PDB file of the backbone (N, CA, C, O) and the ligand in Angstrom, with CONECT records:
HET     ZN  A 101       1
ATOM      1  N   MET A   1     107.496  46.097  67.498  1.00  0.00           N
ATOM      2  CA  MET A   1     107.022  47.469  67.505  1.00  0.00           C
ATOM      3  C   MET A   1     106.017  47.685  66.375  1.00  0.00           C
ATOM      4  O   MET A   1     106.318  47.398  65.217  1.00  0.00           O
ATOM      5  N   LYS A   2     104.823  48.190  66.704  1.00  0.00           N
ATOM      6  CA  LYS A   2     103.816  48.484  65.680  1.00  0.00           C
ATOM      7  C   LYS A   2     104.367  49.580  64.797  1.00  0.00           C
ATOM      8  O   LYS A   2     104.967  50.540  65.280  1.00  0.00           O
ATOM      9  N   LYS A   3     104.153  49.425  63.450  1.00  0.00           N
ATOM     10  CA  LYS A   3     104.614  50.449  62.531  1.00  0.00           C
ATOM     11  C   LYS A   3     103.982  51.792  62.818  1.00  0.00           C
ATOM     12  O   LYS A   3     104.619  52.826  62.619  1.00  0.00           O
ATOM     13  N   THR A   4     102.728  51.800  63.289  1.00  0.00           N
ATOM     14  CA  THR A   4     102.046  53.066  63.534  1.00  0.00           C
ATOM     15  C   THR A   4     102.655  53.860  64.653  1.00  0.00           C
ATOM     16  O   THR A   4     102.433  55.065  64.772  1.00  0.00           O
ATOM     17  N   LEU A   5     103.441  53.168  65.491  1.00  0.00           N
ATOM     18  CA  LEU A   5     104.108  53.869  66.603  1.00  0.00           C
ATOM     19  C   LEU A   5     105.079  54.943  66.081  1.00  0.00           C
ATOM     20  O   LEU A   5     105.368  55.927  66.762  1.00  0.00           O
ATOM     21  N   THR A   6     105.565  54.726  64.870  1.00  0.00           N
ATOM     22  CA  THR A   6     106.444  55.715  64.271  1.00  0.00           C
ATOM     23  C   THR A   6     105.867  57.112  64.260  1.00  0.00           C
ATOM     24  O   THR A   6     106.594  58.102  64.340  1.00  0.00           O
ATOM     25  N   ASP A   7     104.490  57.184  64.156  1.00  0.00           N
ATOM     26  CA  ASP A   7     103.828  58.492  64.059  1.00  0.00           C
ATOM     27  C   ASP A   7     103.909  59.264  65.379  1.00  0.00           C
ATOM     28  O   ASP A   7     103.798  60.490  65.380  1.00  0.00           O
ATOM     29  N   ILE A   8     104.098  58.569  66.489  1.00  0.00           N
ATOM     30  CA  ILE A   8     104.059  59.322  67.753  1.00  0.00           C
ATOM     31  C   ILE A   8     105.444  59.361  68.425  1.00  0.00           C
ATOM     32  O   ILE A   8     105.618  60.087  69.404  1.00  0.00           O
ATOM     33  N   LEU A   9     106.433  58.597  67.924  1.00  0.00           N
ATOM     34  CA  LEU A   9     107.766  58.625  68.546  1.00  0.00           C
ATOM     35  C   LEU A   9     108.471  59.893  68.137  1.00  0.00           C
ATOM     36  O   LEU A   9     108.312  60.400  67.027  1.00  0.00           O
ATOM     37  N   VAL A  10     109.276  60.401  69.099  1.00  0.00           N
ATOM     38  CA  VAL A  10     110.091  61.591  68.768  1.00  0.00           C
ATOM     39  C   VAL A  10     111.597  61.276  69.055  1.00  0.00           C
ATOM     40  O   VAL A  10     111.914  60.422  69.883  1.00  0.00           O
ATOM     41  N   CYS A  11     112.448  61.947  68.387  1.00  0.00           N
ATOM     42  CA  CYS A  11     113.893  61.743  68.615  1.00  0.00           C
ATOM     43  C   CYS A  11     114.239  62.239  70.003  1.00  0.00           C
ATOM     44  O   CYS A  11     113.914  63.378  70.338  1.00  0.00           O
ATOM     45  N   PRO A  12     114.902  61.403  70.844  1.00  0.00           N
ATOM     46  CA  PRO A  12     115.255  61.813  72.213  1.00  0.00           C
ATOM     47  C   PRO A  12     116.248  62.970  72.200  1.00  0.00           C
ATOM     48  O   PRO A  12     116.332  63.699  73.188  1.00  0.00           O
ATOM     49  N   SER A  13     116.990  63.162  71.138  1.00  0.00           N
ATOM     50  CA  SER A  13     118.005  64.196  71.113  1.00  0.00           C
ATOM     51  C   SER A  13     117.429  65.574  70.848  1.00  0.00           C
ATOM     52  O   SER A  13     117.779  66.527  71.545  1.00  0.00           O
ATOM     53  N   ASP A  14     116.559  65.707  69.861  1.00  0.00           N
ATOM     54  CA  ASP A  14     116.062  67.047  69.464  1.00  0.00           C
ATOM     55  C   ASP A  14     114.544  67.138  69.409  1.00  0.00           C
ATOM     56  O   ASP A  14     113.986  68.159  69.006  1.00  0.00           O
ATOM     57  N   LYS A  15     113.889  66.068  69.817  1.00  0.00           N
ATOM     58  CA  LYS A  15     112.412  66.011  69.837  1.00  0.00           C
ATOM     59  C   LYS A  15     111.754  66.146  68.451  1.00  0.00           C
ATOM     60  O   LYS A  15     110.564  66.439  68.333  1.00  0.00           O
ATOM     61  N   HIS A  16     112.550  65.926  67.438  1.00  0.00           N
ATOM     62  CA  HIS A  16     112.015  65.911  66.064  1.00  0.00           C
ATOM     63  C   HIS A  16     111.056  64.717  65.930  1.00  0.00           C
ATOM     64  O   HIS A  16     111.344  63.603  66.367  1.00  0.00           O
ATOM     65  N   SER A  17     109.906  65.001  65.308  1.00  0.00           N
ATOM     66  CA  SER A  17     108.832  63.984  65.307  1.00  0.00           C
ATOM     67  C   SER A  17     108.712  63.208  63.995  1.00  0.00           C
ATOM     68  O   SER A  17     107.943  62.251  63.900  1.00  0.00           O
ATOM     69  N   ASP A  18     109.467  63.622  63.001  1.00  0.00           N
ATOM     70  CA  ASP A  18     109.329  62.957  61.703  1.00  0.00           C
ATOM     71  C   ASP A  18     110.460  61.957  61.487  1.00  0.00           C
ATOM     72  O   ASP A  18     111.431  62.227  60.780  1.00  0.00           O
ATOM     73  N   LEU A  19     110.305  60.787  62.121  1.00  0.00           N
ATOM     74  CA  LEU A  19     111.383  59.768  62.037  1.00  0.00           C
ATOM     75  C   LEU A  19     111.109  58.834  60.839  1.00  0.00           C
ATOM     76  O   LEU A  19     109.975  58.445  60.559  1.00  0.00           O
ATOM     77  N   ASN A  20     112.190  58.507  60.167  1.00  0.00           N
ATOM     78  CA  ASN A  20     112.098  57.525  59.056  1.00  0.00           C
ATOM     79  C   ASN A  20     112.211  56.138  59.659  1.00  0.00           C
ATOM     80  O   ASN A  20     113.027  55.883  60.545  1.00  0.00           O
ATOM     81  N   LEU A  21     111.369  55.253  59.152  1.00  0.00           N
ATOM     82  CA  LEU A  21     111.431  53.842  59.572  1.00  0.00           C
ATOM     83  C   LEU A  21     112.052  53.006  58.455  1.00  0.00           C
ATOM     84  O   LEU A  21     111.565  52.988  57.325  1.00  0.00           O
ATOM     85  N   ILE A  22     113.095  52.344  58.785  1.00  0.00           N
ATOM     86  CA  ILE A  22     113.770  51.399  57.839  1.00  0.00           C
ATOM     87  C   ILE A  22     113.524  50.008  58.391  1.00  0.00           C
ATOM     88  O   ILE A  22     113.988  49.670  59.480  1.00  0.00           O
ATOM     89  N   GLU A  23     112.794  49.207  57.634  1.00  0.00           N
ATOM     90  CA  GLU A  23     112.383  47.866  58.096  1.00  0.00           C
ATOM     91  C   GLU A  23     113.386  46.826  57.622  1.00  0.00           C
ATOM     92  O   GLU A  23     113.697  46.738  56.434  1.00  0.00           O
ATOM     93  N   PHE A  24     113.883  46.046  58.561  1.00  0.00           N
ATOM     94  CA  PHE A  24     114.755  44.905  58.191  1.00  0.00           C
ATOM     95  C   PHE A  24     113.907  43.606  58.175  1.00  0.00           C
ATOM     96  O   PHE A  24     114.035  42.776  57.274  1.00  0.00           O
ATOM     97  N   GLU A  25     113.074  43.465  59.158  1.00  0.00           N
ATOM     98  CA  GLU A  25     112.361  42.207  59.425  1.00  0.00           C
ATOM     99  C   GLU A  25     111.008  42.591  60.010  1.00  0.00           C
ATOM    100  O   GLU A  25     110.934  43.239  61.055  1.00  0.00           O
ATOM    101  N   THR A  26     109.912  42.176  59.310  1.00  0.00           N
ATOM    102  CA  THR A  26     108.568  42.553  59.798  1.00  0.00           C
ATOM    103  C   THR A  26     107.681  41.351  59.826  1.00  0.00           C
ATOM    104  O   THR A  26     107.891  40.365  59.119  1.00  0.00           O
ATOM    105  N   ASN A  27     106.654  41.464  60.686  1.00  0.00           N
ATOM    106  CA  ASN A  27     105.601  40.440  60.756  1.00  0.00           C
ATOM    107  C   ASN A  27     104.274  41.184  60.723  1.00  0.00           C
ATOM    108  O   ASN A  27     103.828  41.718  61.739  1.00  0.00           O
ATOM    109  N   SER A  28     103.649  41.217  59.557  1.00  0.00           N
ATOM    110  CA  SER A  28     102.498  42.031  59.209  1.00  0.00           C
ATOM    111  C   SER A  28     102.696  43.478  59.678  1.00  0.00           C
ATOM    112  O   SER A  28     103.485  44.202  59.070  1.00  0.00           O
ATOM    113  N   SER A  29     102.023  43.915  60.715  1.00  0.00           N
ATOM    114  CA  SER A  29     102.157  45.340  61.080  1.00  0.00           C
ATOM    115  C   SER A  29     103.230  45.590  62.156  1.00  0.00           C
ATOM    116  O   SER A  29     103.396  46.712  62.635  1.00  0.00           O
ATOM    117  N   ASP A  30     103.934  44.545  62.512  1.00  0.00           N
ATOM    118  CA  ASP A  30     104.996  44.676  63.558  1.00  0.00           C
ATOM    119  C   ASP A  30     106.365  44.673  62.926  1.00  0.00           C
ATOM    120  O   ASP A  30     106.656  43.885  62.026  1.00  0.00           O
ATOM    121  N   VAL A  31     107.215  45.588  63.424  1.00  0.00           N
ATOM    122  CA  VAL A  31     108.615  45.632  63.032  1.00  0.00           C
ATOM    123  C   VAL A  31     109.417  44.867  64.062  1.00  0.00           C
ATOM    124  O   VAL A  31     109.449  45.240  65.234  1.00  0.00           O
ATOM    125  N   LYS A  32     110.063  43.800  63.630  1.00  0.00           N
ATOM    126  CA  LYS A  32     110.882  43.040  64.599  1.00  0.00           C
ATOM    127  C   LYS A  32     112.317  43.575  64.642  1.00  0.00           C
ATOM    128  O   LYS A  32     112.923  43.684  65.708  1.00  0.00           O
ATOM    129  N   SER A  33     112.851  43.910  63.445  1.00  0.00           N
ATOM    130  CA  SER A  33     114.179  44.495  63.393  1.00  0.00           C
ATOM    131  C   SER A  33     114.133  45.641  62.365  1.00  0.00           C
ATOM    132  O   SER A  33     113.507  45.558  61.308  1.00  0.00           O
ATOM    133  N   GLY A  34     114.841  46.719  62.753  1.00  0.00           N
ATOM    134  CA  GLY A  34     114.880  47.850  61.866  1.00  0.00           C
ATOM    135  C   GLY A  34     115.604  49.018  62.479  1.00  0.00           C
ATOM    136  O   GLY A  34     116.288  48.887  63.494  1.00  0.00           O
ATOM    137  N   LEU A  35     115.441  50.185  61.836  1.00  0.00           N
ATOM    138  CA  LEU A  35     116.036  51.382  62.340  1.00  0.00           C
ATOM    139  C   LEU A  35     115.033  52.509  62.293  1.00  0.00           C
ATOM    140  O   LEU A  35     114.218  52.599  61.374  1.00  0.00           O
ATOM    141  N   LEU A  36     115.100  53.370  63.294  1.00  0.00           N
ATOM    142  CA  LEU A  36     114.415  54.672  63.211  1.00  0.00           C
ATOM    143  C   LEU A  36     115.523  55.682  62.975  1.00  0.00           C
ATOM    144  O   LEU A  36     116.552  55.650  63.649  1.00  0.00           O
ATOM    145  N   TYR A  37     115.313  56.590  62.008  1.00  0.00           N
ATOM    146  CA  TYR A  37     116.328  57.542  61.649  1.00  0.00           C
ATOM    147  C   TYR A  37     115.743  58.966  61.669  1.00  0.00           C
ATOM    148  O   TYR A  37     114.728  59.270  61.042  1.00  0.00           O
ATOM    149  N   CYS A  38     116.441  59.806  62.421  1.00  0.00           N
ATOM    150  CA  CYS A  38     116.039  61.229  62.521  1.00  0.00           C
ATOM    151  C   CYS A  38     116.836  62.017  61.471  1.00  0.00           C
ATOM    152  O   CYS A  38     118.061  62.115  61.544  1.00  0.00           O
ATOM    153  N   ILE A  39     116.116  62.571  60.503  1.00  0.00           N
ATOM    154  CA  ILE A  39     116.808  63.284  59.403  1.00  0.00           C
ATOM    155  C   ILE A  39     117.337  64.637  59.874  1.00  0.00           C
ATOM    156  O   ILE A  39     118.186  65.246  59.222  1.00  0.00           O
ATOM    157  N   LYS A  40     116.832  65.089  60.996  1.00  0.00           N
ATOM    158  CA  LYS A  40     117.218  66.384  61.475  1.00  0.00           C
ATOM    159  C   LYS A  40     118.658  66.338  62.118  1.00  0.00           C
ATOM    160  O   LYS A  40     119.507  67.175  61.810  1.00  0.00           O
ATOM    161  N   CYS A  41     118.886  65.378  62.976  1.00  0.00           N
ATOM    162  CA  CYS A  41     120.173  65.266  63.659  1.00  0.00           C
ATOM    163  C   CYS A  41     120.976  64.084  63.225  1.00  0.00           C
ATOM    164  O   CYS A  41     122.021  63.791  63.805  1.00  0.00           O
ATOM    165  N   ILE A  42     120.495  63.378  62.186  1.00  0.00           N
ATOM    166  CA  ILE A  42     121.077  62.190  61.543  1.00  0.00           C
ATOM    167  C   ILE A  42     121.381  61.060  62.569  1.00  0.00           C
ATOM    168  O   ILE A  42     122.277  60.246  62.343  1.00  0.00           O
ATOM    169  N   ARG A  43     120.653  61.020  63.658  1.00  0.00           N
ATOM    170  CA  ARG A  43     120.765  59.904  64.609  1.00  0.00           C
ATOM    171  C   ARG A  43     119.916  58.718  64.157  1.00  0.00           C
ATOM    172  O   ARG A  43     118.794  58.865  63.675  1.00  0.00           O
ATOM    173  N   TYR A  44     120.497  57.553  64.332  1.00  0.00           N
ATOM    174  CA  TYR A  44     119.671  56.339  64.141  1.00  0.00           C
ATOM    175  C   TYR A  44     119.396  55.668  65.478  1.00  0.00           C
ATOM    176  O   TYR A  44     120.171  55.794  66.426  1.00  0.00           O
ATOM    177  N   TYR A  45     118.292  54.960  65.535  1.00  0.00           N
ATOM    178  CA  TYR A  45     117.934  54.211  66.732  1.00  0.00           C
ATOM    179  C   TYR A  45     117.526  52.809  66.245  1.00  0.00           C
ATOM    180  O   TYR A  45     116.622  52.674  65.421  1.00  0.00           O
ATOM    181  N   PRO A  46     118.201  51.767  66.761  1.00  0.00           N
ATOM    182  CA  PRO A  46     117.897  50.451  66.351  1.00  0.00           C
ATOM    183  C   PRO A  46     116.578  49.927  66.957  1.00  0.00           C
ATOM    184  O   PRO A  46     116.204  50.269  68.079  1.00  0.00           O
ATOM    185  N   ILE A  47     115.897  49.087  66.169  1.00  0.00           N
ATOM    186  CA  ILE A  47     114.755  48.340  66.725  1.00  0.00           C
ATOM    187  C   ILE A  47     115.206  46.871  66.771  1.00  0.00           C
ATOM    188  O   ILE A  47     115.358  46.205  65.747  1.00  0.00           O
ATOM    189  N   ILE A  48     115.405  46.414  67.982  1.00  0.00           N
ATOM    190  CA  ILE A  48     116.006  45.067  68.203  1.00  0.00           C
ATOM    191  C   ILE A  48     114.945  44.207  68.929  1.00  0.00           C
ATOM    192  O   ILE A  48     114.466  44.581  69.999  1.00  0.00           O
ATOM    193  N   ASN A  49     114.595  43.078  68.347  1.00  0.00           N
ATOM    194  CA  ASN A  49     113.584  42.195  68.939  1.00  0.00           C
ATOM    195  C   ASN A  49     112.297  42.951  69.198  1.00  0.00           C
ATOM    196  O   ASN A  49     111.616  42.718  70.197  1.00  0.00           O
ATOM    197  N   GLY A  50     111.962  43.876  68.275  1.00  0.00           N
ATOM    198  CA  GLY A  50     110.703  44.597  68.343  1.00  0.00           C
ATOM    199  C   GLY A  50     110.683  45.803  69.267  1.00  0.00           C
ATOM    200  O   GLY A  50     109.666  46.478  69.425  1.00  0.00           O
ATOM    201  N   ILE A  51     111.848  46.057  69.876  1.00  0.00           N
ATOM    202  CA  ILE A  51     111.956  47.163  70.857  1.00  0.00           C
ATOM    203  C   ILE A  51     112.827  48.281  70.313  1.00  0.00           C
ATOM    204  O   ILE A  51     114.011  48.068  70.050  1.00  0.00           O
ATOM    205  N   PRO A  52     112.236  49.523  70.131  1.00  0.00           N
ATOM    206  CA  PRO A  52     113.063  50.628  69.692  1.00  0.00           C
ATOM    207  C   PRO A  52     113.986  51.115  70.806  1.00  0.00           C
ATOM    208  O   PRO A  52     113.512  51.475  71.884  1.00  0.00           O
ATOM    209  N   ILE A  53     115.306  51.132  70.560  1.00  0.00           N
ATOM    210  CA  ILE A  53     116.263  51.536  71.566  1.00  0.00           C
ATOM    211  C   ILE A  53     116.481  53.060  71.418  1.00  0.00           C
ATOM    212  O   ILE A  53     117.405  53.512  70.743  1.00  0.00           O
ATOM    213  N   MET A  54     115.583  53.837  72.084  1.00  0.00           N
ATOM    214  CA  MET A  54     115.630  55.272  71.904  1.00  0.00           C
ATOM    215  C   MET A  54     116.143  55.914  73.223  1.00  0.00           C
ATOM    216  O   MET A  54     115.363  56.401  74.041  1.00  0.00           O
ATOM    217  N   VAL A  55     117.473  55.894  73.391  1.00  0.00           N
ATOM    218  CA  VAL A  55     118.094  56.423  74.599  1.00  0.00           C
ATOM    219  C   VAL A  55     119.132  57.424  74.186  1.00  0.00           C
ATOM    220  O   VAL A  55     119.563  57.418  73.033  1.00  0.00           O
ATOM    221  N   PRO A  56     119.551  58.288  75.088  1.00  0.00           N
ATOM    222  CA  PRO A  56     120.567  59.300  74.764  1.00  0.00           C
ATOM    223  C   PRO A  56     121.912  58.642  74.420  1.00  0.00           C
ATOM    224  O   PRO A  56     122.193  57.501  74.786  1.00  0.00           O
ATOM    225  N   ASP A  57     122.740  59.435  73.686  1.00  0.00           N
ATOM    226  CA  ASP A  57     124.003  58.915  73.203  1.00  0.00           C
ATOM    227  C   ASP A  57     124.834  58.250  74.258  1.00  0.00           C
ATOM    228  O   ASP A  57     125.441  57.210  74.001  1.00  0.00           O
ATOM    229  N   ASN A  58     124.881  58.835  75.474  1.00  0.00           N
ATOM    230  CA  ASN A  58     125.767  58.271  76.505  1.00  0.00           C
ATOM    231  C   ASN A  58     125.289  56.972  77.090  1.00  0.00           C
ATOM    232  O   ASN A  58     125.982  56.350  77.894  1.00  0.00           O
ATOM    233  N   GLN A  59     124.075  56.548  76.680  1.00  0.00           N
ATOM    234  CA  GLN A  59     123.565  55.244  77.142  1.00  0.00           C
ATOM    235  C   GLN A  59     123.504  54.197  76.069  1.00  0.00           C
ATOM    236  O   GLN A  59     122.962  53.107  76.255  1.00  0.00           O
ATOM    237  N   ARG A  60     124.092  54.565  74.901  1.00  0.00           N
ATOM    238  CA  ARG A  60     124.118  53.618  73.812  1.00  0.00           C
ATOM    239  C   ARG A  60     125.212  52.602  73.965  1.00  0.00           C
ATOM    240  O   ARG A  60     126.277  52.891  74.509  1.00  0.00           O
ATOM    241  N   ASN A  61     124.943  51.394  73.476  1.00  0.00           N
ATOM    242  CA  ASN A  61     125.952  50.301  73.648  1.00  0.00           C
ATOM    243  C   ASN A  61     126.522  49.992  72.212  1.00  0.00           C
ATOM    244  O   ASN A  61     125.852  49.374  71.384  1.00  0.00           O
ATOM    245  N   PHE A  62     127.743  50.435  71.972  1.00  0.00           N
ATOM    246  CA  PHE A  62     128.345  50.285  70.667  1.00  0.00           C
ATOM    247  C   PHE A  62     128.491  48.865  70.243  1.00  0.00           C
ATOM    248  O   PHE A  62     128.167  48.526  69.104  1.00  0.00           O
ATOM    249  N   ILE A  63     128.974  48.007  71.128  1.00  0.00           N
ATOM    250  CA  ILE A  63     129.219  46.614  70.774  1.00  0.00           C
ATOM    251  C   ILE A  63     127.890  45.919  70.419  1.00  0.00           C
ATOM    252  O   ILE A  63     127.803  45.227  69.405  1.00  0.00           O
ATOM    253  N   HIS A  64     126.878  46.104  71.241  1.00  0.00           N
ATOM    254  CA  HIS A  64     125.584  45.514  71.018  1.00  0.00           C
ATOM    255  C   HIS A  64     124.991  45.985  69.698  1.00  0.00           C
ATOM    256  O   HIS A  64     124.442  45.186  68.939  1.00  0.00           O
ATOM    257  N   GLU A  65     125.099  47.274  69.423  1.00  0.00           N
ATOM    258  CA  GLU A  65     124.524  47.826  68.188  1.00  0.00           C
ATOM    259  C   GLU A  65     125.320  47.410  66.945  1.00  0.00           C
ATOM    260  O   GLU A  65     124.747  47.159  65.884  1.00  0.00           O
ATOM    261  N   SER A  66     126.618  47.343  67.089  1.00  0.00           N
ATOM    262  CA  SER A  66     127.438  47.001  65.875  1.00  0.00           C
ATOM    263  C   SER A  66     127.199  45.582  65.484  1.00  0.00           C
ATOM    264  O   SER A  66     127.204  45.286  64.289  1.00  0.00           O
ATOM    265  N   ASN A  67     126.986  44.671  66.417  1.00  0.00           N
ATOM    266  CA  ASN A  67     126.630  43.289  66.078  1.00  0.00           C
ATOM    267  C   ASN A  67     125.329  43.250  65.311  1.00  0.00           C
ATOM    268  O   ASN A  67     125.209  42.568  64.293  1.00  0.00           O
ATOM    269  N   PHE A  68     124.357  43.990  65.810  1.00  0.00           N
ATOM    270  CA  PHE A  68     123.041  44.065  65.179  1.00  0.00           C
ATOM    271  C   PHE A  68     123.098  44.662  63.806  1.00  0.00           C
ATOM    272  O   PHE A  68     122.524  44.100  62.873  1.00  0.00           O
ATOM    273  N   LEU A  69     123.789  45.814  63.637  1.00  0.00           N
ATOM    274  CA  LEU A  69     123.855  46.487  62.366  1.00  0.00           C
ATOM    275  C   LEU A  69     124.623  45.665  61.299  1.00  0.00           C
ATOM    276  O   LEU A  69     124.271  45.646  60.120  1.00  0.00           O
ATOM    277  N   THR A  70     125.648  45.015  61.758  1.00  0.00           N
ATOM    278  CA  THR A  70     126.454  44.181  60.809  1.00  0.00           C
ATOM    279  C   THR A  70     125.548  43.092  60.201  1.00  0.00           C
ATOM    280  O   THR A  70     125.673  42.762  59.022  1.00  0.00           O
ATOM    281  N   GLN A  71     124.674  42.561  60.985  1.00  0.00           N
ATOM    282  CA  GLN A  71     123.758  41.525  60.529  1.00  0.00           C
ATOM    283  C   GLN A  71     122.831  42.026  59.406  1.00  0.00           C
ATOM    284  O   GLN A  71     122.449  41.261  58.520  1.00  0.00           O
ATOM    285  N   TRP A  72     122.477  43.312  59.456  1.00  0.00           N
ATOM    286  CA  TRP A  72     121.494  43.872  58.465  1.00  0.00           C
ATOM    287  C   TRP A  72     122.116  44.912  57.585  1.00  0.00           C
ATOM    288  O   TRP A  72     121.402  45.748  57.031  1.00  0.00           O
ATOM    289  N   ILE A  73     123.413  44.896  57.431  1.00  0.00           N
ATOM    290  CA  ILE A  73     124.099  45.974  56.771  1.00  0.00           C
ATOM    291  C   ILE A  73     123.602  46.199  55.338  1.00  0.00           C
ATOM    292  O   ILE A  73     123.565  47.338  54.873  1.00  0.00           O
ATOM    293  N   ASP A  74     123.225  45.139  54.643  1.00  0.00           N
ATOM    294  CA  ASP A  74     122.811  45.258  53.259  1.00  0.00           C
ATOM    295  C   ASP A  74     121.468  45.950  53.135  1.00  0.00           C
ATOM    296  O   ASP A  74     121.111  46.395  52.044  1.00  0.00           O
ATOM    297  N   LYS A  75     120.711  46.055  54.221  1.00  0.00           N
ATOM    298  CA  LYS A  75     119.391  46.659  54.141  1.00  0.00           C
ATOM    299  C   LYS A  75     119.431  48.168  54.554  1.00  0.00           C
ATOM    300  O   LYS A  75     118.420  48.866  54.475  1.00  0.00           O
ATOM    301  N   ILE A  76     120.571  48.624  54.974  1.00  0.00           N
ATOM    302  CA  ILE A  76     120.678  50.030  55.429  1.00  0.00           C
ATOM    303  C   ILE A  76     121.019  50.915  54.208  1.00  0.00           C
ATOM    304  O   ILE A  76     122.009  50.662  53.523  1.00  0.00           O
ATOM    305  N   PRO A  77     120.228  51.914  53.948  1.00  0.00           N
ATOM    306  CA  PRO A  77     120.520  52.821  52.804  1.00  0.00           C
ATOM    307  C   PRO A  77     121.900  53.432  52.940  1.00  0.00           C
ATOM    308  O   PRO A  77     122.348  53.736  54.045  1.00  0.00           O
ATOM    309  N   ASP A  78     122.583  53.615  51.792  1.00  0.00           N
ATOM    310  CA  ASP A  78     123.950  54.114  51.817  1.00  0.00           C
ATOM    311  C   ASP A  78     124.030  55.501  52.434  1.00  0.00           C
ATOM    312  O   ASP A  78     124.992  55.793  53.145  1.00  0.00           O
ATOM    313  N   ASP A  79     123.060  56.355  52.189  1.00  0.00           N
ATOM    314  CA  ASP A  79     123.179  57.740  52.724  1.00  0.00           C
ATOM    315  C   ASP A  79     123.105  57.713  54.291  1.00  0.00           C
ATOM    316  O   ASP A  79     123.685  58.575  54.950  1.00  0.00           O
ATOM    317  N   ILE A  80     122.414  56.753  54.846  1.00  0.00           N
ATOM    318  CA  ILE A  80     122.414  56.636  56.320  1.00  0.00           C
ATOM    319  C   ILE A  80     123.718  56.020  56.811  1.00  0.00           C
ATOM    320  O   ILE A  80     124.272  56.440  57.827  1.00  0.00           O
ATOM    321  N   LYS A  81     124.208  55.010  56.069  1.00  0.00           N
ATOM    322  CA  LYS A  81     125.473  54.397  56.453  1.00  0.00           C
ATOM    323  C   LYS A  81     126.605  55.379  56.521  1.00  0.00           C
ATOM    324  O   LYS A  81     127.459  55.279  57.402  1.00  0.00           O
ATOM    325  N   SER A  82     126.635  56.343  55.597  1.00  0.00           N
ATOM    326  CA  SER A  82     127.751  57.247  55.520  1.00  0.00           C
ATOM    327  C   SER A  82     127.530  58.503  56.342  1.00  0.00           C
ATOM    328  O   SER A  82     128.432  59.332  56.456  1.00  0.00           O
ATOM    329  N   ASN A  83     126.354  58.658  56.913  1.00  0.00           N
ATOM    330  CA  ASN A  83     125.971  59.907  57.563  1.00  0.00           C
ATOM    331  C   ASN A  83     125.111  59.600  58.810  1.00  0.00           C
ATOM    332  O   ASN A  83     123.902  59.832  58.812  1.00  0.00           O
ATOM    333  N   SER A  84     125.749  59.085  59.846  1.00  0.00           N
ATOM    334  CA  SER A  84     124.926  58.660  61.005  1.00  0.00           C
ATOM    335  C   SER A  84     125.632  58.965  62.337  1.00  0.00           C
ATOM    336  O   SER A  84     126.857  58.953  62.459  1.00  0.00           O
ATOM    337  N   LEU A  85     124.775  59.236  63.311  1.00  0.00           N
ATOM    338  CA  LEU A  85     125.223  59.419  64.693  1.00  0.00           C
ATOM    339  C   LEU A  85     124.401  58.467  65.552  1.00  0.00           C
ATOM    340  O   LEU A  85     123.333  58.059  65.096  1.00  0.00           O
ATOM    341  N   PRO A  86     124.800  58.091  66.727  1.00  0.00           N
ATOM    342  CA  PRO A  86     126.045  58.472  67.408  1.00  0.00           C
ATOM    343  C   PRO A  86     127.274  57.715  66.866  1.00  0.00           C
ATOM    344  O   PRO A  86     128.412  58.085  67.157  1.00  0.00           O
ATOM    345  N   PHE A  87     127.036  56.669  66.089  1.00  0.00           N
ATOM    346  CA  PHE A  87     128.189  55.873  65.523  1.00  0.00           C
ATOM    347  C   PHE A  87     128.112  55.944  64.027  1.00  0.00           C
ATOM    348  O   PHE A  87     127.016  55.982  63.468  1.00  0.00           O
ATOM    349  N   ASN A  88     129.212  55.964  63.378  1.00  0.00           N
ATOM    350  CA  ASN A  88     129.317  55.910  61.896  1.00  0.00           C
ATOM    351  C   ASN A  88     129.142  54.476  61.464  1.00  0.00           C
ATOM    352  O   ASN A  88     130.009  53.642  61.725  1.00  0.00           O
ATOM    353  N   ILE A  89     128.021  54.166  60.797  1.00  0.00           N
ATOM    354  CA  ILE A  89     127.680  52.768  60.442  1.00  0.00           C
ATOM    355  C   ILE A  89     128.715  52.196  59.463  1.00  0.00           C
ATOM    356  O   ILE A  89     129.050  51.014  59.534  1.00  0.00           O
ATOM    357  N   ASN A  90     129.204  53.010  58.578  1.00  0.00           N
ATOM    358  CA  ASN A  90     130.237  52.528  57.658  1.00  0.00           C
ATOM    359  C   ASN A  90     131.471  52.042  58.452  1.00  0.00           C
ATOM    360  O   ASN A  90     132.088  51.035  58.103  1.00  0.00           O
ATOM    361  N   LYS A  91     131.795  52.738  59.464  1.00  0.00           N
ATOM    362  CA  LYS A  91     132.977  52.341  60.300  1.00  0.00           C
ATOM    363  C   LYS A  91     132.700  51.031  61.039  1.00  0.00           C
ATOM    364  O   LYS A  91     133.582  50.181  61.156  1.00  0.00           O
ATOM    365  N   ILE A  92     131.495  50.878  61.527  1.00  0.00           N
ATOM    366  CA  ILE A  92     131.145  49.611  62.140  1.00  0.00           C
ATOM    367  C   ILE A  92     131.293  48.462  61.194  1.00  0.00           C
ATOM    368  O   ILE A  92     131.836  47.415  61.548  1.00  0.00           O
ATOM    369  N   ASN A  93     130.815  48.653  59.998  1.00  0.00           N
ATOM    370  CA  ASN A  93     130.879  47.619  58.942  1.00  0.00           C
ATOM    371  C   ASN A  93     132.298  47.221  58.642  1.00  0.00           C
ATOM    372  O   ASN A  93     132.595  46.031  58.537  1.00  0.00           O
ATOM    373  N   ARG A  94     133.189  48.193  58.500  1.00  0.00           N
ATOM    374  CA  ARG A  94     134.570  47.913  58.159  1.00  0.00           C
ATOM    375  C   ARG A  94     135.279  47.147  59.308  1.00  0.00           C
ATOM    376  O   ARG A  94     136.028  46.197  59.077  1.00  0.00           O
ATOM    377  N   GLU A  95     135.011  47.600  60.547  1.00  0.00           N
ATOM    378  CA  GLU A  95     135.737  46.997  61.629  1.00  0.00           C
ATOM    379  C   GLU A  95     135.348  45.530  61.881  1.00  0.00           C
ATOM    380  O   GLU A  95     136.131  44.749  62.421  1.00  0.00           O
ATOM    381  N   SER A  96     134.128  45.181  61.480  1.00  0.00           N
ATOM    382  CA  SER A  96     133.651  43.831  61.830  1.00  0.00           C
ATOM    383  C   SER A  96     133.765  42.854  60.661  1.00  0.00           C
ATOM    384  O   SER A  96     133.476  41.668  60.820  1.00  0.00           O
ATOM    385  N   SER A  97     134.195  43.349  59.460  1.00  0.00           N
ATOM    386  CA  SER A  97     134.279  42.453  58.306  1.00  0.00           C
ATOM    387  C   SER A  97     135.702  42.105  58.020  1.00  0.00           C
ATOM    388  O   SER A  97     135.978  41.358  57.082  1.00  0.00           O
TER     389      SER A  97
HETATM  390 ZN    ZN A 101     117.055  63.968  66.070  1.00  0.00          ZN2+
END
């Protein structure tokens, strides 16, 4: 995913357009792994293999996402870990370690 795409993406839940980009793994201007985080509704959206998974809560895959987030847990800011939807990232971390 091109970093500049962050400027035009909106949160699927509330259409908020100011999403924070947390980069885990990048290749020049491309984000291969990371998170998009909506500060308005505290939802996070994973970027897996360069693809932002921006779907409604009822289409999210907890198992798939928890495996991914566990892999990058050290790169996720604490305030997001303790304050996130649709899944609590701190809880994911505890259950898988
Ligand atoms: Zn939002």
